[in-house]
N, C-alpha and C positions, 0 to 999 in steps of 0.2 A: 617438508623442508627440503628433501632431496631434489624434487622437481625444480624448486626455486633456484637452488645452487646450479643445477644443470643448465637452466635457462640463462643464467649469468655467465657461466663458464663456456658455453657453446660458441658464442660469437668470438670470444678471445681465442679459443683453440682454432676456430675456423680461419681467423685472420692470420694466425701464425702459420698455418699450413698453406695458405694461398700466397704468401709473400714470395717475391721473385728472389732467387739466390743471387748473391753479389758475385760478379765475375772475378776470376782469379787475378786478372791483370789489375783490377782496381785495388784489390787488397794488397798486392805487391807494391803498387804505386803509393798507397797510403803508408805502408811500412817504410819505403824508401824515403818518403818525405819526412816522416817523423824522425828517422835516423839522421837525415841531413840536418834537421833543425836542432837535434841534440848535439851535433858536432860543431855547430857554429859558435864562435866566441860571442860574448855579449857585446852589443854595440858600444862603441866608445863615444861618450858624450863630450863634445868639444865646446868648452865654454869660451865665449869671446873674452878678450882681455878687458879688465875693468880699469878705466882711467881714474887712478886714485886721486889725482889732483882735481879733476872735475868733480868727483864725488865729494871731496872735502869742501870745495867751493860751494856746491849746492847745499851741503849740510850746514855750512856757515850762514848762507842766505836764508835757509829755512829757520834756523835758530833766531836770526835777526828779525825776520818777519813774525815769528811766533811771539816774540817779546812785545810787539806792537799791539797785540790783540787785547790783553787785559786793560790797558789804558783806554783803548777804543770802546770797550764795553762799559767802562766807568763813564765815559763821555755820553754814551747812549742812555745810560740811566739818568743823566742830567738833562736829557732832551737834545743833545747835540749828536748828529750823525756824521762821523768822519767820512769824507768823500772817497777815500781810498781803501776803506775797510773791505769792500766786496772784492776789489782787485787783489788785495793782499791775501784774502782767504782763498781765492782761486789760485793764486801763485803758490800758496802753501800746499794746496791739494795737488797741484801739478808736480811740485818738487818732491813731495812725499811719495807719490805714485812712481815717479822716476827712480827715486832712491830704492824703493821697495823692489822694483823690477830688476834693478842692477844687482841687488843683494841676493835675490832669489829668482834666478832665471827659469 
């Protein structure tokens, strides 16, 4: 068992002995860099102003378009396909993505 352990430990010990030492200047530079990073204040996140009137207008349009979907689905069940259903769904998707991005930048 001891020869097996020696065979495993020998390469580990040999690699530790053959490693090049890190120059003092690099250690000092690393220490200075970490010290500088510790002294910096956290970055200030500047959020662009949200246009409340525009958001309200988009939310109202989204609600109006969303109300058109259930009757359109009823028409589809009866075999009638409203011509603007696809455009309305695309507009709903665009408005919801825009509102979500404005609320959560």
